[in-house]
C-alpha positions, -999 to +999 in steps of 0.1 A: +310-391-184+281-372-205+252-395-203+231-378-240+195-396-229+196-375-195+200-343-216+173-326-236+179-304-262+154-282-277+154-267-308+145-225-306+123-217-336+123-180-349+094-164-358+103-138-382+093-102-391+071-111-424+053-139-399+054-120-373+033-091-389+010-116-397+001-128-370-002-097-353-032-079-381-045-120-381-052-105-341-060-071-349-083-079-375-097-113-348-098-077-317-118-058-345-142-079-361-173-079-334-175-040-335-170-036-373-197-059-370-218-037-339-208-006-358-226-016-393-256-033-379-262-001-361-257+024-396-279+000-415-306+004-386-301+039-387-306+042-424-338+016-431-351+046-400-338+077-423-353+057-452-389+052-435-393+091-423-383+101-464-406+075-473-439+088-444-433+125-460-431+111-495-469+097-489-477+133-468-471+152-501-485+132-527-518+138-499-515+171-507-504+171-544-535+149-547-553+175-530-542+205-546-551+194-581-583+183-568-592+219-561-570+228-595-600+206-615-630+224-590-622+252-602-617+253-629-649+241-644-672+255-662-696+262-630-672+283-609-657+301-643-700+315-647-700+321-613-661+341-610-682+357-637-707+372-627-691+377-595-671+407-624-703+417-638-694+393-664-717+373-684-718+341-704-716+338-741-716+307-756-711+327-794-678+352-784-658+312-774-631+306-805-617+269-798-574+283-808-559+243-827 
């Protein structure tokens, strides 16, 4: 006689293809997420460095522009115009100046 209490029956649960796919995807996501975080942080750092370099270039160019603007104002002053006119052998005559509006 077979004793049913001593013999244990195990029930085998089969995993379907869809479940295997979901588990594989979850495992892959779990393994790849730290690498993705590190990669994104490195990319963000690189972009921040480039932004700071561009800001520095902008400040340098703004200083050059300001310097050139001051030089233009200096060269366009009445004193400089009279000086250049005398160097060219011309004279400044206020009566010959016409205003155009």
